[in-house]
C-alpha positions in Angstrom: 18.2 91.6 103.3 17.6 92.9 99.8 18.3 91.2 96.6 21.2 93.7 95.8 22.9 93.2 99.2 22.7 89.3 98.4 24.2 90.0 95.1 27.1 92.3 96.4 27.8 89.6 99.1 27.9 86.8 96.5 30.3 88.8 94.2 32.9 89.5 97.1 35.2 86.2 97.4 35.3 84.8 100.9 38.8 84.3 102.5 39.3 80.7 103.3 39.4 79.8 107.1 43.1 79.1 108.1 42.0 75.5 109.2 41.2 74.7 105.8 44.6 75.5 104.4 47.1 72.5 104.0 49.8 72.4 106.8 53.3 72.8 105.5 55.7 70.7 107.3 59.5 71.2 106.7 61.4 68.3 105.4 63.3 66.6 108.1 66.8 65.2 107.6 67.6 62.9 110.5 70.6 61.5 108.8 72.3 64.8 108.8 71.6 65.7 112.4 72.9 62.1 113.3 76.1 62.6 111.4 76.5 66.2 112.9 76.0 64.7 116.4 78.4 62.1 115.7 81.1 64.4 114.5 80.6 66.7 117.5 81.1 63.6 119.8 84.4 62.5 118.1 85.6 66.0 118.3 85.0 66.3 121.9 86.7 63.0 122.7 89.6 64.0 120.5 89.8 67.5 122.3 89.5 65.8 125.7 92.5 63.4 124.9 94.7 66.3 123.9 94.0 68.4 126.9 94.0 65.4 129.5 97.2 63.7 127.9 100.1 64.3 130.4 102.5 63.6 127.4 101.7 67.0 126.0 103.1 68.7 129.1 100.9 71.8 128.7 102.7 73.4 131.7 106.0 73.3 129.7 104.2 74.6 126.8 102.9 77.6 128.7 106.4 78.3 130.2 108.1 78.4 126.8 105.4 80.0 124.7 106.5 83.6 125.2 109.9 82.9 126.0 112.7 85.3 124.5 114.3 82.6 122.3 110.8 81.6 120.8 109.7 85.1 120.2 113.1 85.8 118.4 112.5 82.9 116.3 108.9 84.0 115.7 110.0 87.5 114.7 112.6 86.2 112.3 109.7 83.9 110.8 107.5 86.7 110.2 110.3 89.0 108.7 111.3 86.3 106.4 107.8 85.9 105.3 107.3 89.7 104.8 110.3 90.1 102.8 110.1 87.0 100.6 106.5 87.9 99.7 107.3 91.3 98.9 110.5 90.6 96.7 108.6 87.4 95.2 105.7 89.3 94.0 107.7 92.1 92.6 109.8 89.6 90.6 106.6 87.7 89.8 104.9 90.6 88.5 107.9 91.5 86.2 107.9 87.8 84.9 104.2 87.9 84.3 104.6 91.2 82.3 107.3 89.2 80.3 105.1 86.4 79.8 102.4 88.7 78.3 104.8 90.6 76.2 104.8 90.6 72.3 108.5 90.0 72.4 109.2 86.2 72.1 112.6 86.4 74.0 110.9 87.8 77.1 108.0 85.4 76.8 110.7 82.7 76.6 112.8 83.8 79.4 109.6 84.2 81.7 108.4 80.7 80.7 111.8 79.1 81.3 112.2 80.6 84.7 108.8 79.4 86.1 109.4 76.0 84.4 112.8 75.8 86.1 112.0 76.9 89.7 108.6 75.1 90.0 110.5 71.9 88.9 113.2 71.9 91.6 112.2 71.3 95.2 112.5 74.2 97.5 114.9 72.2 99.9 117.1 71.5 97.2 117.2 75.1 96.0 118.2 76.0 99.4 120.9 73.4 99.8 122.4 74.4 96.5 122.4 78.1 97.4 123.9 77.1 100.9 126.7 75.4 99.1 127.4 77.8 96.3 130.8 78.5 97.5 131.6 75.2 96.1 130.9 76.4 92.7 131.9 80.0 93.1 134.5 80.4 95.7 134.8 84.1 95.3 132.6 86.7 93.9 134.0 90.2 93.0 137.0 89.4 95.1 135.0 88.5 98.3 134.7 85.1 99.6 131.1 83.6 98.8 131.0 82.0 102.2 131.4 85.5 103.8 129.0 87.3 101.3 125.9 84.7 101.6 125.2 83.9 105.3 122.3 81.6 106.3 119.6 84.3 106.2 120.7 85.8 102.9 120.7 82.3 101.5 117.1 81.8 102.8 116.0 85.0 101.5 117.5 84.3 98.0 116.2 80.7 97.9 112.6 81.4 99.1 112.2 84.6 96.9 113.3 83.0 93.8 111.0 80.0 94.3 108.1 82.2 95.3 108.4 84.5 92.3 107.9 81.5 89.8 104.6 80.8 91.6 103.6 84.6 91.9 104.1 85.1 88.2 101.5 82.6 87.3 99.0 84.2 89.9 99.5 87.5 88.4 99.3 86.4 84.8 96.2 84.5 85.6 94.7 87.6 87.4 95.4 89.8 84.4 93.9 87.3 81.9 90.9 87.2 83.7 90.0 90.8 82.9 87.7 91.0 80.0 89.5 92.3 76.6 86.6 94.7 76.1 87.6 96.5 79.3 90.9 97.5 78.2 89.6 98.4 74.7 86.7 100.6 76.4 89.6 102.4 78.3 91.7 102.9 75.1 88.5 104.4 73.4 88.3 107.0 76.4 91.7 108.0 75.6 93.4 106.8 78.9 97.1 106.3 78.7 98.8 102.8 79.3 99.7 103.5 83.0 96.0 104.7 84.0 94.4 101.7 82.0 96.4 99.4 84.2 96.0 101.4 87.5 92.4 102.1 87.0 90.8 99.4 84.8 92.9 96.3 84.8 94.6 96.0 88.3 91.3 96.6 90.2 89.6 93.8 88.4 92.5 91.5 88.3 93.0 91.7 92.1 89.7 89.9 92.6 91.4 86.8 91.0 94.8 87.5 92.5 94.0 88.1 96.1 92.8 84.4 96.9 95.7 82.5 95.6 98.0 85.3 96.8 96.5 84.8 100.5 97.0 81.2 100.2 100.7 81.9 99.0 101.3 84.2 102.0 100.0 81.5 104.7 102.2 78.7 102.6 105.2 81.1 102.8 104.9 81.5 106.4 104.8 77.8 107.0 107.3 77.0 104.3 109.9 79.3 106.2 110.3 76.4 108.6 112.5 74.7 105.9 115.3 77.2 106.6 116.0 75.5 109.8 117.9 73.0 107.8 120.6 75.5 106.9 120.7 76.7 110.5 118.6 79.9 110.1 117.1 80.6 113.7 113.6 80.7 113.0 110.7 79.7 115.0 111.0 76.0 114.3 114.8 76.0 114.7 114.4 78.0 118.1 112.4 75.4 119.6 114.5 72.8 118.2 117.4 74.2 120.1 115.4 74.0 123.2 114.3 70.4 123.0 117.8 69.4 122.1 118.8 70.6 125.5 115.8 69.5 127.7 114.7 66.6 125.5 111.1 68.0 125.8 110.4 67.3 122.2 106.6 67.1 122.1 105.8 70.2 124.1 108.4 72.3 122.2 106.7 71.1 119.0 103.5 72.2 120.4 104.6 75.7 121.1 105.7 76.0 117.4 102.3 74.6 116.3 100.3 77.0 118.4 102.3 80.0 117.0 101.9 78.7 113.4 98.1 78.3 113.9 97.6 81.7 115.7 99.5 83.7 112.9 97.9 81.6 110.1 94.5 82.3 111.6 95.2 86.1 111.7 96.3 85.9 108.1 93.3 84.1 107.1 91.0 87.0 108.5 93.0 89.5 106.8 92.7 87.8 103.6 88.8 87.6 104.0 88.4 91.4 104.5 90.9 91.9 101.5 88.9 89.8 99.3 85.6 91.4 100.4 87.1 94.9 99.6 88.0 93.8 96.1 84.8 91.9 95.4 82.5 95.0 96.1 80.0 95.4 93.5 79.9 91.6 92.5 77.9 88.6 93.6 80.6 87.4 95.8 80.0 90.4 98.3 76.6 88.9 99.1 
């Protein structure tokens, strides 16, 4: 080997042998694995207790789960939820616009509405509307009892209650949009309607959708309170059955399973709606 060859070989760095590299050992978390195992064992015991407990009477639950009376109550519950959410957010959006208005009277009216209906429990509101005939026996020459049936009272009471919360949700979403976005839209010459439709609302929806989804699920479950004024929703329907058969626990399980199934579907829908409006942001990752 010549001196030039030796010099070249000395100039080229030699790659270290893999056996000489330090071995990287991942940090172990025995406490986390132990806690996870304990939680799984407890969940398995709880599930086994529920499934093997004869007091639940799962055969009775299966018989009544898709019965006509239960399905009619479920349909009324879903109908109430859809109507109340649509009307509540329509009124809530109007109240949010009032609250953001430069008119002090409109701001005061919106603030007062939200303060009042958030202060009174929903059960009290429903009972007041249900007994409105004691205050106003007739409206436009028609007896109030004939004008406001239980379902109408439920829609009015729940809508007015939901509108107060929807107003704050919409107002918070609008305020989350940076003021510079609106100013940039004004500089481009966009009219007020296009600014709201193309700039403000798409960005505000990122903030509005999560609490609105929670409100939707809460409204679905909250409709069960209308059973106190004899509206035949899902809960009232199963109550009618267990009043006849005295099978209280299995009928309550029927209602529980239906509420769980519907809220799970709504939760999945909320996830995809949030993903749609979060496009282009870090939350899509």
